[in-house]
Backbone bond lengths (Angstrom), bond angles and torsions (degrees), N, CA, C in turn:
res aa  C-N    CA-C-N  psi(-1)  N-CA   C-N-CA  omega(-1)  CA-C   N-CA-C  phi
1 M - - - 1.468 - - 1.525 109.15 -
2 S 1.366 115.95 135.53 1.461 119.16 175.43 1.501 110.66 -85.73
3 S 1.369 115.28 157.68 1.454 119.12 -173.76 1.523 113.51 -74.86
4 D 1.360 117.77 -9.88 1.463 119.04 175.29 1.497 112.35 -83.50
5 E 1.335 118.76 -7.45 1.396 124.84 169.48 1.522 109.51 -89.61
6 K 1.340 115.18 160.57 1.442 118.01 178.90 1.516 111.39 -71.22
7 L 1.303 117.53 120.32 1.471 122.94 -178.69 1.505 107.37 -96.09
8 S 1.310 118.36 113.91 1.449 122.38 -177.92 1.538 110.52 -69.60
9 S 1.319 117.04 157.23 1.406 120.65 179.26 1.567 111.52 -61.87
10 L 1.304 116.65 -33.80 1.466 120.64 177.65 1.538 110.98 -67.78
11 E 1.335 116.84 -42.51 1.466 119.37 179.21 1.555 110.70 -68.50
12 F 1.325 115.68 -39.16 1.449 119.23 177.36 1.537 112.24 -62.46
13 A 1.355 116.37 -43.53 1.436 121.52 178.19 1.534 110.68 -63.09
14 A 1.328 116.45 -38.93 1.448 120.71 -177.94 1.554 110.46 -67.11
15 L 1.297 117.21 -40.13 1.457 120.94 179.74 1.543 110.98 -68.93
16 I 1.321 117.51 -42.17 1.460 119.65 176.75 1.505 111.71 -64.62
17 S 1.338 116.21 -38.91 1.461 119.40 177.60 1.539 111.10 -63.96
18 S 1.317 115.42 -38.72 1.474 119.89 177.49 1.525 110.31 -65.42
19 R 1.322 118.08 -37.35 1.452 120.45 179.11 1.534 110.45 -64.13
20 I 1.353 116.73 -45.93 1.485 118.79 178.53 1.495 112.16 -62.68
21 C 1.342 118.19 -42.09 1.438 121.24 177.79 1.506 110.77 -62.75
22 H 1.293 119.56 -37.74 1.445 122.97 178.09 1.530 109.99 -61.52
23 D 1.316 117.58 -38.02 1.452 122.74 -177.20 1.531 113.26 -71.41
24 V 1.338 117.26 -32.12 1.444 119.89 -174.99 1.543 114.02 -102.78
25 I 1.310 116.82 -9.24 1.463 118.59 -173.55 1.539 111.80 -67.08
26 S 1.365 116.42 -31.33 1.454 116.85 -178.07 1.516 113.38 -69.20
27 P 1.346 119.24 -50.29 1.465 117.04 176.27 1.500 114.46 -66.23
28 V 1.303 119.44 -32.86 1.492 120.49 176.96 1.503 109.11 -67.13
29 G 1.333 118.25 -40.55 1.440 120.49 176.41 1.503 113.18 -61.97
30 A 1.355 115.25 -37.48 1.487 120.59 177.11 1.517 111.90 -65.54
31 I 1.323 115.53 -36.27 1.501 119.23 175.58 1.528 110.57 -63.29
32 A 1.319 116.56 -43.06 1.466 119.75 179.27 1.523 111.58 -64.26
33 N 1.326 115.63 -38.80 1.478 120.42 178.60 1.551 109.70 -63.55
34 G 1.331 115.80 -43.53 1.465 121.49 179.37 1.523 110.98 -61.86
35 L 1.310 117.96 -40.79 1.485 122.19 179.30 1.520 110.21 -65.66
36 E 1.350 115.64 -38.10 1.499 118.18 177.80 1.517 111.03 -62.66
37 V 1.354 114.50 -40.94 1.448 118.07 179.80 1.507 110.71 -62.51
38 L 1.340 116.77 -44.73 1.484 121.67 -179.90 1.554 111.16 -59.92
39 A 1.345 114.85 -35.33 1.443 119.02 -176.15 1.522 112.23 -73.35
40 E 1.380 115.60 -26.58 1.463 118.84 -173.25 1.535 114.67 -110.62
41 E 1.374 115.46 -23.03 1.456 120.01 -170.44 1.539 112.04 -92.61
42 T 1.328 115.83 137.13 1.467 120.39 176.87 1.529 112.20 -109.04
43 D 1.310 116.90 -12.08 1.468 120.46 -179.78 1.550 108.47 -71.92
44 D 1.349 115.85 126.75 1.460 119.68 -175.91 1.557 112.29 -62.19
45 E 1.313 117.20 -38.52 1.473 120.30 -179.60 1.514 110.94 -64.49
46 M 1.293 116.96 -44.52 1.463 121.80 178.40 1.531 111.65 -64.61
47 R 1.308 117.63 -38.53 1.465 122.16 178.12 1.534 110.53 -66.53
48 E 1.327 115.08 -39.92 1.483 117.83 176.61 1.527 111.08 -64.78
49 H 1.314 115.75 -38.81 1.486 119.01 176.42 1.554 110.25 -62.82
50 A 1.332 116.11 -40.37 1.471 119.03 179.69 1.498 111.07 -67.00
51 F 1.355 118.17 -37.87 1.484 120.50 178.06 1.542 108.59 -62.47
52 D 1.333 118.04 -43.74 1.504 122.38 177.96 1.489 110.45 -60.34
53 L 1.312 118.04 -44.12 1.424 121.60 178.31 1.534 113.08 -60.01
54 I 1.341 114.74 -44.64 1.468 119.50 179.94 1.545 110.06 -65.25
55 K 1.325 116.55 -42.68 1.455 120.35 -179.50 1.527 112.42 -62.70
56 Q 1.334 115.90 -46.46 1.462 119.93 -178.83 1.520 110.49 -67.14
57 S 1.343 116.82 -42.88 1.464 120.93 -177.86 1.532 111.74 -68.38
58 S 1.338 116.35 -36.11 1.468 118.74 176.38 1.520 111.76 -63.41
59 A 1.322 115.39 -42.85 1.481 120.32 178.11 1.513 110.38 -62.44
60 Q 1.327 116.93 -41.63 1.465 120.36 -178.66 1.512 111.05 -68.11
61 A 1.373 118.32 -41.25 1.464 120.79 179.57 1.530 109.26 -65.93
62 S 1.334 117.84 -41.50 1.483 121.23 178.17 1.516 110.53 -61.06
63 A 1.321 117.66 -45.37 1.474 120.97 -178.34 1.529 110.00 -63.77
64 K 1.298 118.89 -41.66 1.442 121.33 -179.42 1.544 112.01 -67.63
65 L 1.317 116.32 -36.02 1.472 120.14 178.75 1.548 109.73 -72.02
66 Q 1.317 118.67 -39.41 1.439 120.12 176.02 1.507 111.78 -64.06
67 F 1.327 116.98 -37.68 1.476 120.13 175.96 1.525 109.50 -65.81
68 A 1.340 118.82 -46.58 1.414 122.37 -178.75 1.511 111.62 -60.67
69 R 1.301 117.94 -35.38 1.470 121.22 -178.72 1.531 110.51 -61.02
70 L 1.331 115.93 -39.16 1.486 118.42 178.11 1.500 113.10 -82.72
71 A 1.344 115.51 -38.52 1.487 119.70 -174.30 1.550 112.75 -76.02
72 F 1.323 116.61 -30.40 1.456 121.08 -174.22 1.518 113.84 -122.82
73 G 1.353 116.06 -27.05 1.459 119.84 -171.61 1.520 114.15 -83.97
74 A 1.337 114.71 179.56 1.456 121.39 -178.33 1.537 111.14 -72.51
75 A 1.301 116.95 -38.11 1.484 123.12 177.03 1.530 111.54 50.78
76 G 1.305 118.39 43.08 1.458 121.24 176.77 1.491 112.11 115.59
77 S 1.318 118.60 -160.13 1.432 122.74 -176.50 1.526 111.97 -79.08
78 M 1.299 116.35 174.66 1.467 120.75 -176.25 1.547 109.53 -63.70
79 S 1.300 119.35 -26.28 1.458 120.86 -179.09 1.493 114.74 -100.43
80 A 1.351 116.23 14.34 1.452 121.66 -171.86 1.537 110.40 -67.77
81 E 1.322 112.61 147.69 1.479 119.81 168.19 1.518 109.04 -112.54
82 I 1.306 116.06 157.41 1.485 120.90 -176.25 1.526 107.91 -124.52
83 D 1.315 115.68 137.98 1.444 121.67 178.18 1.526 109.63 -72.04
84 L 1.358 114.88 129.43 1.441 119.26 177.69 1.516 114.93 -61.14
85 R 1.352 115.75 -24.55 1.447 117.90 175.28 1.511 112.40 -66.99
86 D 1.309 116.87 -30.94 1.472 122.48 175.59 1.503 109.36 -67.63
87 A 1.337 115.25 -41.34 1.481 122.08 178.83 1.538 110.17 -61.53
88 E 1.294 115.75 -45.53 1.470 119.04 176.59 1.523 111.91 -62.31
89 S 1.341 116.49 -45.11 1.471 120.63 -178.15 1.530 111.68 -58.64
90 V 1.351 116.64 -48.15 1.468 116.59 -177.74 1.517 112.60 -72.49
91 S 1.345 117.26 -25.19 1.447 121.23 174.09 1.524 110.45 -66.06
92 R 1.317 117.19 -43.73 1.457 120.76 179.17 1.559 110.64 -66.61
93 G 1.326 115.49 -27.44 1.433 119.57 -177.69 1.527 113.37 -69.34
94 I 1.326 117.97 -27.91 1.464 119.19 -177.09 1.556 112.11 -96.34
95 L 1.337 117.01 0.13 1.439 120.03 176.91 1.524 111.15 -73.73
96 D 1.342 116.13 149.92 1.439 120.85 166.60 1.509 106.54 -91.34
97 P 1.353 119.21 108.76 1.478 119.75 -174.86 1.517 113.86 -63.43
98 E 1.340 117.61 -18.14 1.459 120.88 178.17 1.498 110.71 -82.93
99 K 1.323 118.13 -15.26 1.477 121.35 -177.03 1.509 114.29 -116.85
100 H 1.312 118.56 -32.14 1.446 121.63 -170.61 1.515 113.89 -119.53
101 Q 1.297 112.65 147.11 1.465 121.04 174.10 1.526 107.92 -122.66
102 L 1.354 117.31 124.96 1.436 121.29 -178.45 1.503 110.73 -107.43
103 E 1.314 116.07 125.74 1.489 121.75 171.53 1.518 106.17 -110.85
104 W 1.297 116.24 123.11 1.510 120.76 -176.46 1.547 107.66 -121.34
105 S 1.275 116.19 121.17 1.459 121.38 -179.12 1.525 109.19 -127.40
106 G 1.294 116.21 118.98 1.460 119.32 178.61 1.494 113.03 177.95
107 P 1.327 118.69 174.13 1.463 122.82 -176.40 1.557 110.36 -80.06
108 V 1.301 116.13 162.54 1.451 121.86 168.52 1.552 106.15 -87.98
109 A 1.313 114.53 109.80 1.449 119.05 -171.76 1.504 110.17 -159.53
110 T 1.340 116.92 157.69 1.462 121.31 168.41 1.539 107.37 -99.27
111 V 1.287 115.20 140.11 1.470 121.61 -171.60 1.533 107.75 -132.95
112 A 1.351 114.52 150.89 1.460 120.36 -178.75 1.537 110.00 -53.70
113 K 1.318 113.37 140.09 1.457 121.47 -172.21 1.526 112.33 -50.79
114 N 1.321 117.56 -51.63 1.474 121.78 -176.03 1.575 111.06 -59.62
115 K 1.350 116.14 -36.38 1.453 118.01 -179.69 1.522 110.73 -68.09
116 V 1.349 117.23 -39.08 1.455 120.33 177.60 1.511 110.21 -66.03
117 K 1.353 116.98 -42.82 1.449 120.02 176.77 1.529 110.61 -59.88
118 L 1.309 118.62 -38.03 1.448 123.88 176.85 1.514 109.14 -60.79
119 L 1.312 116.87 -50.76 1.450 122.47 179.15 1.521 112.03 -56.83
120 L 1.329 117.51 -46.51 1.454 120.82 -176.17 1.537 109.94 -67.28
121 N 1.332 117.80 -37.23 1.465 119.18 177.12 1.533 111.11 -70.04
122 M 1.321 118.17 -29.93 1.495 119.96 172.14 1.512 109.43 -66.09
123 V 1.352 118.42 -37.66 1.447 120.89 175.46 1.491 112.21 -60.55
124 T 1.326 116.08 -42.91 1.467 120.97 -179.45 1.540 110.03 -61.49
125 I 1.284 116.40 -42.96 1.485 119.93 179.22 1.518 109.22 -66.04
126 G 1.326 116.22 -41.46 1.450 119.76 179.66 1.523 112.43 -62.30
127 L 1.322 117.27 -39.78 1.447 121.00 177.59 1.550 112.15 -67.72
128 A 1.330 114.86 -39.64 1.481 119.42 178.84 1.521 110.05 -62.21
129 A 1.316 118.32 -25.83 1.473 121.10 -178.45 1.531 111.91 -78.82
130 L 1.355 116.86 -1.10 1.470 121.74 -178.97 1.537 112.07 -119.26
131 P 1.334 117.14 63.83 1.487 117.98 -176.63 1.497 114.65 -64.85
132 R 1.334 116.82 -24.69 1.470 119.61 177.86 1.557 111.48 -103.48
133 G 1.309 115.33 9.50 1.450 120.24 178.63 1.533 111.19 93.04
134 G 1.336 114.38 173.79 1.413 120.30 -178.00 1.502 111.02 149.86
135 K 1.326 116.45 -162.19 1.476 122.16 -176.70 1.543 109.93 -106.68
136 L 1.309 113.83 133.93 1.447 119.58 172.68 1.534 108.62 -116.10
137 A 1.296 115.51 116.40 1.482 121.52 -176.64 1.535 108.51 -108.53
138 V 1.326 116.29 119.76 1.470 122.01 178.06 1.502 109.09 -109.52
139 A 1.306 117.71 124.54 1.470 123.06 179.76 1.509 108.64 -123.19
140 I 1.337 116.31 126.49 1.479 122.72 176.44 1.471 107.95 -115.69
141 N 1.298 116.10 117.39 1.493 122.09 -173.62 1.484 111.17 -118.37
142 G 1.345 118.38 148.16 1.416 122.12 177.35 1.541 111.78 80.82
143 E 1.313 115.83 -173.64 1.458 120.71 179.67 1.478 110.21 -149.60
144 G 1.320 114.45 161.82 1.489 120.10 178.24 1.509 111.47 58.32
145 D 1.338 115.22 -138.25 1.468 120.82 -179.43 1.498 113.68 -67.04
146 A 1.322 117.72 -16.05 1.504 121.98 179.73 1.507 112.77 -91.44
147 M 1.324 117.33 3.02 1.460 119.05 -177.51 1.525 111.81 -65.40
148 A 1.321 116.83 139.62 1.468 122.70 178.69 1.511 110.58 -131.62
149 F 1.346 116.78 152.42 1.447 121.84 -178.02 1.547 110.54 -119.88
150 D 1.302 114.78 142.53 1.471 121.32 175.14 1.519 109.62 -135.32
151 V 1.304 118.52 120.35 1.449 123.55 -178.50 1.504 106.58 -120.52
152 R 1.328 116.51 115.71 1.474 122.85 -176.95 1.505 112.33 -115.17
153 S 1.317 117.58 126.76 1.507 121.97 177.19 1.514 107.35 -109.90
154 E 1.352 114.99 127.10 1.464 120.69 177.44 1.533 109.93 -133.04
155 G 1.299 116.63 132.98 1.456 119.25 -178.75 1.491 112.98 -170.78
156 E 1.310 113.46 -176.97 1.482 119.93 -178.31 1.512 111.79 -65.91
157 K 1.304 116.35 -42.05 1.464 120.09 -179.42 1.533 108.22 -137.95
158 V 1.304 114.95 93.28 1.465 122.05 179.51 1.498 109.28 -87.18
159 M 1.325 116.59 127.27 1.461 120.89 -177.18 1.540 110.38 -131.28
160 L 1.291 117.04 130.66 1.459 123.45 173.09 1.505 108.84 -147.35
161 S 1.284 116.08 128.60 1.476 120.66 -176.90 1.526 109.61 -58.70
162 S 1.312 115.37 142.41 1.459 119.84 177.14 1.521 112.21 -66.90
163 A 1.337 116.51 -14.71 1.460 119.71 178.90 1.547 112.86 -79.19
164 V 1.345 116.54 -16.93 1.481 120.60 -174.54 1.495 113.43 -58.38
165 P 1.382 119.51 -48.64 1.493 117.38 -178.65 1.510 112.72 -56.75
166 D 1.308 117.88 -39.01 1.479 119.98 -179.99 1.543 110.33 -70.27
167 L 1.338 116.30 -37.85 1.476 117.74 176.26 1.497 111.19 -63.93
168 L 1.365 117.61 -40.24 1.439 119.60 178.51 1.535 113.31 -63.31
169 S 1.334 113.74 -33.85 1.473 118.24 -179.07 1.526 111.84 -79.23
170 G 1.348 116.47 -14.97 1.464 120.52 -179.24 1.503 111.80 77.70
171 E 1.327 118.86 12.68 1.473 122.12 -177.36 1.519 113.94 -103.44
172 T 1.329 118.00 1.91 1.424 121.40 -178.51 1.504 114.23 -73.80
173 S 1.336 117.10 149.13 1.463 120.08 173.67 1.524 110.00 -102.81
174 A 1.329 116.00 7.51 1.458 120.03 -179.91 1.545 110.14 -66.17
175 D 1.340 113.57 152.82 1.467 118.48 175.96 1.510 111.80 -64.91
176 L 1.295 116.95 134.63 1.477 121.16 176.96 1.500 108.38 -89.97
177 D 1.329 116.28 132.99 1.460 122.13 177.67 1.529 108.49 -136.16
178 A 1.335 116.46 -170.21 1.451 121.46 -177.47 1.526 112.82 -63.86
179 H 1.317 117.03 -20.56 1.479 119.60 178.37 1.535 110.49 -91.87
180 S 1.317 117.61 -51.15 1.467 119.72 -174.81 1.506 112.69 -72.87
181 I 1.332 118.30 -18.98 1.509 119.49 -179.88 1.488 110.43 -59.78
182 Q 1.326 118.11 -32.48 1.468 120.75 -177.83 1.548 111.69 -62.95
183 H 1.338 115.73 -41.84 1.446 120.65 178.70 1.521 109.45 -67.10
184 Y 1.335 115.84 -44.26 1.491 118.16 177.88 1.507 112.35 -60.87
185 Y 1.352 114.60 -43.42 1.474 121.52 177.32 1.495 112.31 -58.72
186 T 1.345 118.07 -39.92 1.482 123.36 178.39 1.540 109.28 -60.06
187 G 1.329 115.46 -44.12 1.460 119.49 179.44 1.520 111.13 -63.57
188 Q 1.329 116.67 -38.15 1.458 120.25 179.78 1.533 110.75 -67.92
189 L 1.339 116.18 -35.80 1.473 120.28 176.23 1.530 110.24 -63.07
190 A 1.311 116.63 -39.78 1.499 120.22 178.25 1.520 109.34 -61.96
191 V 1.328 117.10 -43.31 1.485 120.85 178.19 1.513 111.09 -61.84
192 A 1.350 116.25 -44.36 1.470 120.83 178.31 1.483 113.60 -63.49
193 S 1.354 116.11 -27.76 1.486 121.55 180.00 1.506 113.77 -94.45
194 N 1.371 115.71 5.45 1.459 121.36 -179.13 1.550 111.00 54.68
195 M 1.338 112.71 46.71 1.456 118.97 177.36 1.545 111.00 -126.98
196 S 1.312 115.98 149.14 1.456 120.09 174.15 1.521 107.55 -90.63
197 L 1.321 116.13 147.49 1.469 121.36 -176.93 1.521 108.07 -130.00
198 T 1.334 115.70 119.33 1.468 122.07 -177.12 1.521 111.21 -121.52
199 T 1.327 115.50 155.80 1.464 121.43 179.69 1.513 107.92 -129.66
200 D 1.342 114.93 132.45 1.480 120.80 176.28 1.563 104.27 -129.39
201 M 1.330 115.33 124.63 1.460 115.67 -175.87 1.534 110.41 -146.71
202 N 1.344 112.83 149.87 1.452 123.62 169.27 1.516 110.08 -146.68
203 D 1.305 118.20 -165.99 1.482 120.15 -173.31 1.533 113.34 -70.41
204 S 1.353 118.63 -16.97 1.436 119.85 -174.35 1.544 113.30 -112.88
205 R 1.297 116.33 -13.80 1.499 117.93 -177.62 1.517 111.81 -160.48
206 V 1.320 112.16 153.99 1.506 120.81 173.80 1.519 106.82 -128.92
207 I 1.317 115.31 133.16 1.480 121.47 178.16 1.518 109.23 -121.21
208 L 1.329 115.44 121.54 1.480 121.21 171.81 1.519 108.00 -106.14
209 A 1.297 117.69 127.84 1.453 120.40 -178.54 1.532 110.04 -128.64
210 A 1.321 115.74 132.55 1.496 121.29 176.06 1.543 107.82 -121.71
211 K 1.331 114.94 123.88 1.435 119.12 -178.89 1.513 110.03 -129.32
212 P 1.327 119.49 148.42 1.475 120.85 176.86 1.513 111.92 -63.18
213 I 1.318 115.88 139.80 1.436 120.76 175.60 1.514 110.18 -82.14
214 D 1.303 116.76 127.54 1.516 121.36 -178.72 1.504 110.13 -65.39
């Protein structure tokens, strides 16, 4: 379905669920493979390797689920606010420390749930733009209703689909699927937060900026 057609709440929920499953299926599959090795293998070195795989994959799956809980889930009541320190913590959890460097600059504060969800989804897009690794700089400026977000991706090979700006604006006629729904959802979070969302990109960096609408 394209985003210029009416997307029902059931279809939207199904696509978001598919996106979350896509994110966690790899580490969960690795855990299953590790358990199979343990059940069949008698070589101590292979069993140790399987234990390491299970341990690493379990941590990765847990980190992705904790991130998804804040970025996509209810995370409390309709009026809930989320601590920005929690947002930073779950963001660091989904990084590949061998590929990514995260710089986080902002106040210690609790912020409206939808604004934090917007920020976390901007982080997801910023990370996806760094397939070969690089630096992700998150800057949170201002406070209260005047708070603004800036997520900058810099690396050797920065990549972001040309369709993303239109998906973020909600004006695209492209088909929505388990991948593109996240970009569309990010744009809808900006609307719900009364913030404008802009994208500036070239071959060496991508900048996502969310600012309050006057």
